[in-house]
C-alpha positions as CSV (number, residue, x, y, z in Angstrom):
1,M,-5.5,40.0,1.1
2,I,-5.4,38.7,-2.4
3,Q,-2.2,37.4,-3.3
4,I,-2.9,36.3,-6.9
5,Q,-5.8,37.2,-9.1
6,L,-6.7,35.5,-12.4
7,S,-9.4,37.7,-14.6
8,N,-11.0,36.8,-17.5
9,I,-8.6,34.3,-18.3
10,T,-8.6,32.1,-21.8
11,L,-6.3,29.4,-22.8
12,V,-6.1,27.4,-25.9
13,L,-4.1,24.4,-26.1
14,G,-3.7,22.9,-30.0
15,A,-7.0,23.0,-31.0
16,K,-8.4,22.9,-27.5
17,R,-10.1,25.6,-25.7
18,I,-9.2,24.6,-21.9
19,F,-11.0,27.6,-20.4
20,E,-12.6,30.7,-21.0
21,N,-13.0,33.9,-19.4
22,L,-12.1,32.4,-15.9
23,N,-11.8,34.3,-12.8
24,W,-10.1,33.1,-9.7
25,E,-8.5,34.9,-6.5
26,I,-6.1,33.0,-4.3
27,Q,-6.2,34.8,-0.6
28,H,-3.3,35.1,1.9
29,G,-3.6,31.7,4.4
30,Q,-6.3,29.9,2.3
31,R,-5.6,26.4,1.9
32,I,-7.2,25.2,-1.8
33,G,-8.1,22.2,-2.9
34,L,-8.2,22.8,-7.0
35,I,-10.2,19.4,-7.9
36,G,-11.7,18.3,-11.6
37,A,-11.7,15.7,-13.9
38,N,-8.3,14.7,-15.8
39,G,-7.8,17.0,-18.6
40,A,-9.9,19.9,-17.0
41,G,-6.9,22.1,-17.1
42,K,-5.7,22.1,-13.5
43,S,-1.9,21.8,-14.3
44,S,-2.3,24.4,-16.9
45,L,-3.9,26.9,-14.4
46,F,-0.4,26.3,-12.4
47,K,1.5,26.8,-15.1
48,L,-0.3,29.8,-16.5
49,I,0.2,31.3,-12.8
50,E,4.1,30.6,-13.3
51,G,4.3,32.0,-16.7
52,E,4.8,28.7,-18.4
53,Y,1.6,29.7,-20.3
54,A,0.3,33.0,-21.3
55,P,-3.1,33.6,-21.4
56,E,-5.0,34.9,-24.5
57,L,-7.7,37.5,-25.6
58,G,-6.7,40.2,-23.2
59,G,-6.8,38.0,-19.8
60,S,-4.6,39.3,-17.0
61,I,-2.8,37.6,-14.1
62,T,-1.9,40.1,-11.2
63,R,0.1,39.4,-7.9
64,A,0.3,41.5,-4.8
65,R,3.7,42.9,-4.6
66,L,6.6,40.9,-3.3
67,V,4.4,37.8,-3.2
68,T,6.6,34.4,-4.2
69,T,5.4,31.5,-5.7
70,G,6.7,27.9,-5.5
71,Y,5.7,25.3,-8.0
72,L,5.9,21.1,-7.9
73,P,4.9,20.1,-11.2
74,Q,4.1,16.2,-11.3
75,Q,7.7,15.5,-12.6
76,P,9.9,17.8,-11.3
77,E,13.2,18.6,-13.2
78,L,16.3,17.8,-10.9
79,D,20.0,17.5,-11.3
80,L,20.0,13.5,-11.4
81,T,23.8,13.5,-10.7
82,L,23.0,14.9,-7.1
83,T,22.0,12.5,-4.2
84,A,18.6,13.2,-2.7
85,L,20.3,15.0,0.5
86,A,22.4,17.4,-1.8
87,S,19.4,18.3,-4.0
88,A,17.3,18.7,-1.3
89,M,20.0,20.9,0.7
90,Q,19.9,23.4,-2.7
91,G,16.2,23.7,-1.8
92,N,17.1,27.2,-0.2
93,P,19.8,28.7,-1.8
94,R,20.1,31.9,0.3
95,V,21.3,29.7,3.2
96,A,24.2,28.1,1.1
97,Q,25.0,31.5,-0.1
98,V,25.1,33.2,3.3
99,H,27.1,30.2,4.8
100,A,29.6,30.6,2.3
101,E,29.8,34.4,2.9
102,L,30.7,33.6,6.3
103,E,33.4,31.6,5.5
104,H,34.6,34.2,3.4
105,V,34.4,37.2,6.3
106,E,36.2,34.6,8.7
107,K,38.9,34.2,6.2
108,S,39.2,37.7,5.7
109,L,39.1,38.6,9.3
110,G,42.5,36.7,9.5
111,D,44.1,38.8,6.8
112,P,46.5,41.4,8.1
113,E,45.2,44.1,5.7
114,V,42.0,43.6,7.6
115,Y,42.9,43.1,11.5
116,G,45.5,45.7,10.9
117,D,43.2,48.5,9.8
118,E,40.7,49.7,12.5
119,K,37.5,50.5,9.8
120,K,37.9,47.6,7.4
121,L,37.9,45.2,11.0
122,E,35.0,47.2,12.1
123,R,33.2,46.9,8.8
124,M,33.8,43.2,8.4
125,L,32.7,42.3,12.1
126,E,29.5,44.2,11.1
127,R,29.1,42.3,8.1
128,Q,29.7,39.3,10.2
129,H,27.3,40.1,12.8
130,H,24.6,40.6,10.2
131,L,25.5,37.3,8.4
132,I,25.1,35.4,11.8
133,D,21.6,36.9,12.8
134,E,20.3,36.2,8.9
135,Y,22.0,32.8,9.2
136,F,20.1,31.8,12.5
137,A,16.8,33.5,11.0
138,L,17.0,31.1,8.1
139,G,17.8,28.2,10.7
140,G,21.1,27.7,9.1
141,D,22.5,26.2,12.1
142,S,20.0,23.1,12.2
143,Y,19.2,23.1,8.3
144,P,21.0,19.7,7.3
145,A,19.1,18.2,10.4
146,R,15.8,19.6,9.0
147,V,16.7,18.4,5.3
148,R,17.0,15.2,6.5
149,D,14.0,15.0,8.9
150,L,12.0,16.3,6.3
151,L,13.0,13.7,3.5
152,L,12.6,10.9,5.9
153,G,9.2,12.3,7.1
154,L,8.0,12.2,3.7
155,G,9.0,8.6,3.2
156,L,12.6,8.3,1.9
157,A,15.0,5.3,3.7
158,E,18.0,6.5,5.2
159,S,19.8,4.4,2.7
160,E,18.2,6.3,-0.2
161,L,19.5,9.6,1.1
162,T,22.8,9.3,-0.3
163,K,21.7,7.7,-3.7
164,P,22.0,9.8,-6.7
165,L,18.5,10.7,-8.1
166,S,19.1,8.9,-11.5
167,V,18.5,5.3,-9.5
168,L,15.4,6.6,-7.8
169,S,11.7,6.1,-8.7
170,G,9.9,8.9,-10.3
171,G,8.0,9.1,-6.9
172,Q,11.0,9.5,-4.7
173,K,12.3,12.4,-7.2
174,K,9.0,14.0,-6.6
175,L,9.6,13.6,-2.6
176,V,12.9,15.6,-3.4
177,G,11.2,18.4,-5.6
178,L,8.6,18.6,-2.7
179,A,11.3,19.1,0.3
180,R,13.2,21.7,-2.0
181,L,10.2,23.6,-2.2
182,L,9.1,23.2,1.4
183,L,12.7,24.6,2.3
184,L,12.4,27.7,0.2
185,H,9.3,28.4,2.0
186,P,7.7,30.7,-0.8
187,D,4.3,32.9,0.1
188,V,2.1,30.7,-2.2
189,L,2.7,26.8,-2.5
190,L,1.4,25.3,-6.0
191,L,1.8,21.5,-5.5
192,D,0.2,19.3,-8.5
193,E,-0.4,16.0,-6.8
194,P,2.1,15.9,-4.3
195,D,0.9,12.7,-2.3
196,N,1.3,10.5,-5.3
197,H,3.6,7.6,-4.5
198,L,3.6,8.5,-0.6
199,D,2.8,5.9,1.5
200,L,0.2,6.1,4.4
201,P,2.8,7.4,7.3
202,G,3.9,9.8,4.3
203,K,0.4,11.2,3.6
204,V,0.2,11.9,7.2
205,Y,3.3,14.1,7.4
206,L,2.3,16.0,4.4
207,E,-1.0,16.6,6.2
208,K,0.7,17.9,9.0
209,L,3.2,20.0,6.6
210,V,0.5,21.6,4.6
211,R,-1.9,22.4,7.7
212,E,1.0,24.1,9.5
213,Y,2.3,25.9,6.7
214,D,2.1,29.7,7.4
215,G,1.6,30.7,3.7
216,T,-1.0,29.6,1.3
217,V,-1.1,26.4,-0.3
218,V,-3.4,25.3,-3.5
219,I,-3.1,21.6,-3.7
220,I,-4.2,19.3,-6.9
221,S,-5.3,15.9,-5.4
222,H,-7.7,13.2,-6.2
223,D,-7.0,12.0,-2.6
224,R,-10.5,13.0,-0.9
225,Y,-9.2,11.8,2.5
226,L,-6.2,14.2,2.3
227,L,-8.3,17.0,1.2
228,D,-10.6,16.5,3.8
229,A,-7.9,16.8,6.3
230,V,-6.3,20.0,5.2
231,V,-8.0,22.4,2.8
232,T,-10.2,25.2,4.1
233,H,-11.6,25.7,0.2
234,I,-12.4,23.7,-2.9
235,A,-12.0,25.4,-6.4
236,E,-13.7,23.0,-8.8
237,L,-12.7,23.4,-12.5
238,E,-15.5,21.8,-14.6
239,D,-16.2,22.8,-18.2
240,G,-13.8,25.3,-18.4
241,K,-15.8,27.2,-15.2
242,M,-14.3,27.7,-11.8
243,T,-16.3,27.6,-9.1
244,V,-15.0,28.2,-5.3
245,F,-16.7,26.1,-2.3
246,E,-15.9,27.0,1.2
247,G,-14.8,23.9,3.7
248,D,-13.3,20.8,2.9
249,Y,-14.0,18.1,0.4
250,T,-17.0,16.6,2.1
251,S,-18.7,20.0,2.6
252,Y,-18.3,20.8,-0.9
253,I,-19.7,17.4,-2.0
254,N,-23.1,18.3,0.0
255,D,-23.0,22.0,-0.9
256,K,-22.8,21.1,-4.7
257,E,-25.7,18.8,-4.6
258,M,-27.8,21.4,-2.7
259,R,-26.4,23.8,-5.4
260,L,-27.5,21.8,-8.3
261,A,-30.8,21.1,-6.8
262,R,-31.3,24.8,-6.3
263,Q,-30.5,25.5,-10.0
264,E,-32.4,22.7,-11.4
265,E,-35.5,23.8,-9.7
266,M,-35.0,27.7,-10.5
267,F,-34.3,26.4,-14.3
268,R,-37.8,24.6,-14.4
269,A,-39.6,27.3,-12.9
270,Q,-37.9,30.0,-15.3
271,Q,-38.8,27.2,-18.4
272,H,-42.1,27.4,-17.0
273,T,-42.4,31.1,-17.1
274,I,-40.9,31.6,-20.8
275,K,-43.1,29.1,-22.3
276,R,-46.4,31.0,-20.7
277,L,-44.5,34.1,-21.9
278,E,-43.9,32.8,-25.7
279,A,-47.5,31.4,-25.7
280,A,-48.7,34.9,-24.6
281,I,-46.5,36.5,-27.3
282,K,-47.5,34.3,-29.9
283,R,-51.6,34.8,-29.1
284,L,-50.9,38.6,-29.1
285,E,-49.5,38.5,-32.3
286,I,-51.9,36.5,-34.2
287,W,-54.8,38.8,-32.7
288,G,-53.1,41.5,-33.4
289,K,-53.0,40.4,-37.1
290,V,-56.5,38.8,-37.0
291,Y,-58.1,42.0,-35.5
292,D,-56.1,44.7,-37.0
293,Q,-54.8,45.9,-33.5
294,E,-51.6,48.0,-33.0
295,D,-51.9,48.2,-29.0
296,L,-51.8,44.1,-29.2
297,A,-48.7,43.9,-31.7
298,R,-47.1,46.7,-29.4
299,K,-47.8,44.3,-26.2
300,A,-46.2,41.3,-28.0
301,K,-43.2,43.4,-28.9
302,S,-42.9,44.5,-25.4
303,M,-43.3,41.4,-23.7
304,Q,-40.9,39.8,-26.5
305,K,-38.2,42.5,-25.1
306,R,-38.4,41.4,-21.5
307,L,-38.0,38.0,-22.6
308,D,-34.8,38.8,-24.6
309,K,-33.2,40.8,-21.5
310,M,-34.1,37.7,-19.1
311,D,-31.2,36.3,-17.6
312,R,-31.5,32.7,-18.4
313,V,-30.7,29.9,-15.6
314,E,-28.4,27.4,-17.4
315,K,-29.9,23.8,-17.3
316,P,-27.3,22.0,-14.6
317,I,-25.5,18.9,-15.5
318,T,-26.8,16.4,-13.0
319,E,-25.5,13.2,-14.8
320,R,-21.8,13.7,-16.3
321,K,-20.6,10.7,-18.7
322,R,-18.0,8.3,-16.7
323,M,-16.2,5.6,-17.3
324,D,-18.1,2.1,-17.5
325,L,-17.1,-0.6,-15.4
326,G,-20.6,-2.6,-15.8
327,Q,-19.0,-6.0,-17.1
328,L,-16.6,-6.2,-14.0
329,N,-18.8,-9.0,-12.5
330,G,-16.5,-12.0,-11.4
331,W,-17.9,-15.3,-10.9
332,R,-18.1,-17.6,-7.5
333,G,-14.9,-20.3,-7.9
334,S,-13.4,-21.9,-5.5
335,N,-14.2,-20.9,-1.5
336,K,-10.7,-20.9,-0.7
337,V,-9.2,-18.3,-3.0
338,L,-5.6,-17.9,-1.4
339,E,-3.7,-19.3,1.3
340,L,-0.3,-18.3,2.5
341,A,1.3,-21.4,4.4
342,N,4.4,-20.7,6.4
343,I,6.0,-18.1,4.0
344,S,9.3,-16.7,4.6
345,K,11.5,-14.2,2.1
346,S,14.8,-12.8,2.0
347,F,16.9,-10.8,-0.2
348,G,20.4,-11.6,0.4
349,E,20.6,-10.9,4.1
350,K,17.6,-8.8,4.5
351,A,14.2,-10.6,5.9
352,V,11.5,-9.5,4.2
353,F,8.6,-12.0,5.6
354,S,9.0,-14.7,8.3
355,N,6.4,-17.5,8.6
356,L,3.8,-15.5,7.2
357,N,0.3,-17.4,7.1
358,E,-2.7,-15.9,6.0
359,T,-6.0,-17.3,4.0
360,I,-8.4,-15.4,1.7
361,W,-12.1,-16.8,1.1
362,H,-14.5,-16.1,-1.8
363,G,-16.4,-12.6,-1.8
364,E,-13.9,-10.9,0.7
365,R,-12.5,-7.5,0.2
366,V,-9.3,-7.2,1.6
367,G,-6.8,-4.4,1.7
368,L,-3.0,-4.7,2.2
369,I,-1.2,-1.5,3.5
370,G,2.4,-0.9,5.1
371,A,5.3,1.6,4.6
372,N,7.0,1.7,1.3
373,G,9.5,-1.0,1.2
374,A,7.6,-3.1,3.6
375,G,7.1,-6.1,0.8
376,K,3.8,-5.4,-0.3
377,S,5.1,-5.7,-3.9
378,V,6.9,-8.5,-2.8
379,L,4.0,-10.5,-1.5
380,L,2.1,-9.5,-4.8
381,R,4.9,-10.8,-6.7
382,M,5.0,-14.3,-5.2
383,I,1.4,-14.5,-5.7
384,L,1.4,-14.0,-9.4
385,G,4.1,-16.4,-9.2
386,Q,6.8,-13.8,-10.4
387,E,8.9,-14.3,-7.3
388,M,9.2,-17.6,-5.2
389,P,9.2,-17.8,-1.6
390,D,12.3,-19.2,0.2
391,V,10.1,-21.5,2.6
392,G,6.5,-22.4,2.6
393,E,3.9,-22.4,-0.1
394,I,1.3,-20.2,-1.7
395,K,-1.8,-22.1,-2.8
396,I,-4.3,-20.7,-5.4
397,G,-7.8,-21.8,-5.5
398,P,-8.6,-24.8,-8.4
399,S,-11.3,-22.3,-9.9
400,V,-9.4,-18.8,-9.3
401,S,-8.5,-16.7,-12.1
402,I,-6.4,-13.6,-11.5
403,G,-6.6,-10.5,-12.8
404,Y,-4.0,-8.1,-12.0
405,Y,-3.6,-4.1,-12.1
406,A,0.0,-3.0,-12.0
407,Q,0.7,0.1,-10.5
408,E,3.5,1.7,-12.9
409,H,1.0,-0.1,-16.0
410,E,3.8,-2.6,-16.6
411,T,1.1,-5.2,-17.9
412,L,0.8,-2.9,-20.8
413,D,2.7,-3.0,-24.1
414,F,3.3,0.7,-24.7
415,N,3.9,0.2,-28.5
416,Q,0.4,-1.6,-29.1
417,T,-2.3,0.6,-30.0
418,L,-5.4,0.5,-27.7
419,L,-7.4,-1.3,-30.3
420,D,-5.1,-3.9,-30.7
421,A,-4.8,-4.4,-27.0
422,V,-8.8,-4.7,-26.6
423,R,-9.0,-6.7,-29.6
424,Y,-6.3,-9.4,-28.6
425,A,-7.4,-9.6,-25.0
426,G,-11.0,-9.5,-25.7
427,E,-11.0,-11.8,-29.1
428,M,-13.7,-9.4,-30.6
429,S,-13.9,-7.5,-33.8
430,E,-12.4,-3.6,-34.7
431,S,-16.1,-2.4,-33.7
432,R,-16.9,-4.0,-30.8
433,A,-13.4,-3.2,-29.3
434,T,-13.7,0.7,-30.2
435,A,-17.4,0.4,-28.8
436,F,-15.8,-1.1,-25.7
437,L,-13.1,1.5,-25.5
438,L,-15.8,4.5,-26.0
439,R,-17.2,3.2,-22.7
440,Y,-13.8,3.7,-21.0
441,L,-14.0,7.5,-22.0
442,F,-11.5,7.1,-25.0
443,T,-12.1,9.0,-28.3
444,Y,-12.3,7.6,-31.6
445,K,-9.1,9.4,-32.4
446,Q,-7.4,7.8,-29.2
447,V,-8.2,4.1,-29.9
448,S,-5.6,4.3,-32.7
449,Q,-2.8,5.6,-30.7
450,K,-0.1,4.1,-29.3
451,I,-0.4,2.9,-25.6
452,G,2.9,5.1,-24.6
453,E,1.4,8.0,-25.8
454,L,-1.7,8.3,-23.3
455,S,-1.4,10.1,-19.8
456,G,-1.2,8.4,-16.6
457,G,-4.8,8.5,-15.9
458,E,-5.8,7.3,-19.5
459,R,-3.1,4.2,-18.9
460,S,-5.1,3.5,-15.9
461,R,-8.5,3.5,-17.4
462,L,-7.3,0.9,-20.3
463,Q,-5.6,-1.3,-17.5
464,L,-9.0,-1.4,-16.0
465,A,-10.6,-2.3,-19.2
466,L,-8.2,-4.8,-19.2
467,V,-9.0,-6.3,-16.1
468,V,-12.6,-6.6,-16.8
469,L,-11.9,-8.2,-20.2
470,S,-9.7,-10.8,-18.5
471,G,-12.9,-12.3,-16.9
472,A,-10.9,-12.5,-13.4
473,N,-12.6,-13.5,-10.3
474,F,-10.0,-12.8,-7.8
475,L,-8.6,-8.9,-8.6
476,L,-5.0,-8.1,-7.1
477,L,-5.3,-4.3,-7.6
478,D,-1.9,-2.3,-6.8
479,E,-2.7,1.2,-6.1
480,P,-5.6,1.5,-8.8
481,T,-6.3,5.2,-8.0
482,N,-3.1,6.9,-8.1
483,N,-3.7,8.2,-11.5
484,L,-7.6,8.3,-11.5
485,D,-9.7,11.4,-10.9
486,I,-12.3,11.5,-8.4
487,A,-15.2,10.8,-10.6
488,S,-13.5,7.5,-12.0
489,A,-12.5,6.3,-8.8
490,E,-16.1,6.5,-7.2
491,V,-17.0,4.3,-10.5
492,L,-14.6,1.6,-9.5
493,E,-15.3,1.5,-6.2
494,N,-19.4,1.3,-7.3
495,A,-18.2,-1.6,-9.3
496,L,-16.1,-3.6,-6.6
497,E,-19.3,-3.2,-4.6
498,D,-21.3,-5.4,-7.2
499,F,-18.3,-7.7,-7.9
500,L,-19.1,-11.0,-7.2
501,G,-15.8,-12.0,-6.9
502,T,-12.6,-11.9,-4.5
503,V,-10.3,-8.6,-3.9
504,L,-7.0,-8.0,-2.7
505,I,-6.3,-4.2,-3.0
506,I,-2.6,-2.3,-2.3
507,S,-3.6,1.3,-1.7
508,H,-2.5,4.7,0.2
509,D,-6.0,6.0,-0.7
510,R,-7.5,5.8,2.8
511,Y,-11.2,7.3,1.6
512,F,-11.0,4.6,-1.2
513,L,-10.2,1.8,1.4
514,D,-13.1,3.1,3.4
515,R,-15.3,2.3,0.7
516,T,-14.2,-0.9,-0.7
517,V,-12.6,-3.4,2.1
518,E,-14.0,-5.0,5.1
519,R,-10.5,-6.4,6.4
520,L,-7.2,-4.6,6.4
521,L,-3.9,-6.6,6.3
522,V,-1.1,-4.6,7.9
523,I,2.8,-5.8,6.9
524,E,4.7,-5.0,10.1
525,N,7.8,-6.9,11.7
526,K,8.0,-9.2,8.5
527,G,4.6,-10.3,9.3
528,L,1.0,-9.7,8.5
529,K,-1.4,-8.2,11.2
530,E,-4.9,-8.5,10.7
531,Y,-7.6,-5.7,11.5
532,Q,-11.4,-6.1,10.6
533,G,-13.1,-3.1,9.0
534,A,-12.1,-0.5,6.7
535,Y,-9.3,2.0,7.1
536,S,-11.2,4.3,9.7
537,D,-11.7,1.4,11.8
538,Y,-8.1,0.3,11.8
539,L,-7.1,3.9,12.6
540,E,-9.5,4.1,15.5
541,K,-7.7,1.0,17.1
542,T,-4.3,1.9,16.7
543,Q,-4.4,5.5,17.8
């Protein structure tokens, strides 16, 4: 059953045509991964479905009768004066409404005008009976417990449930928005990067919720592991066109490669036929003129009509422009890059680390994982010298230069232009700085913009560019793929494979960890536990 149908949709924002004559069907029970490069129009597509944008030039969006949708934007709008728990409790307003009506009925049953009037009493008792049935059908009896369990499962701490949303991070607010949506339980869920800022247990919990959801789910995500785990279809938005593949992300990659190969073969075969026909037409036209033969001219015209009516196979784009991290080279430096010796750290009475010991050697690719709040960022700040351990010593090799990628882009000056940031970091001329930025997919217009005007993905690319310019041989990367599209994440993976230095990565991107690290450090019980191999190896050992 088709729940939502988009027909001949064209959208123009400002001077940019996002897509033209786009067609797409969302069918009941599908779990669709909506993918595409940053700026392809994925979020705009959700806003069209929700009515925030209107299609142009006569396109239409139709819904099946009574179908409801729930939309989670990248930055949900919430009442910041409410606590996380109170906000989430409002997720299904009908539960609160039925509860209030039940209280009103119970109060009315104590009114002499009601219990003294047989007909009024009968009507009120019948109303109470219907409300109780609806309340239980909505799960109202267990609603507060379900809301709490949902928030905790998604990764909020117990102490954060009673804090006002105004003091929570953007990622935590998004979790509350996701919880509200799941509690509302619409027929179609539209989720715009719901996994951003989730730790690994939170991602596993989200996957379970999506897989078990008894409606339809469309999810925008750059997490290839999550897409493999939950989706039944991939919808790719590319060059303003929608292509739907059946299966998970890995199946889509294989299918797309085969489609492109077939299209390339058909294109070449058709081009050969076209050239042969064009040569024959030209030859017949010349002969017709030279020998003054009408039948040859007519034959040439007939062949030209055949050629004009031919359905042309488009030349497939097999190589697309990608971010260039070719200068991320590194250099050898010290053999012992980092040593943590008997490190302990507390904040007040809360101990974060106790007697931590670890060594990272030259050339290693090490992943650092752990639940949100376990101390990953604290450890990174101590390595950078921004935080001091209470006990113990952190030793950095004498010829080690650190390049730091910050998750929230706090290393960037938002008032600086891209051009000034690169010129200062690389000590280069304006023309060289401009050429350098173009390799990171920025436009000529963007190089003179302030960094604060960039999107999250653009800030991520700029920060990677500045890490390259730092010439570091020890990279500390804190969630480097959070705002990158899949193509850019793949470029980073390939660059790290060729990097001559050492890498320590905090990431919840399991696919990325599988592609980049050879050893995992897991923060648990105030210490570090080591596992050889990538994320999948760790998962196999701990299941």
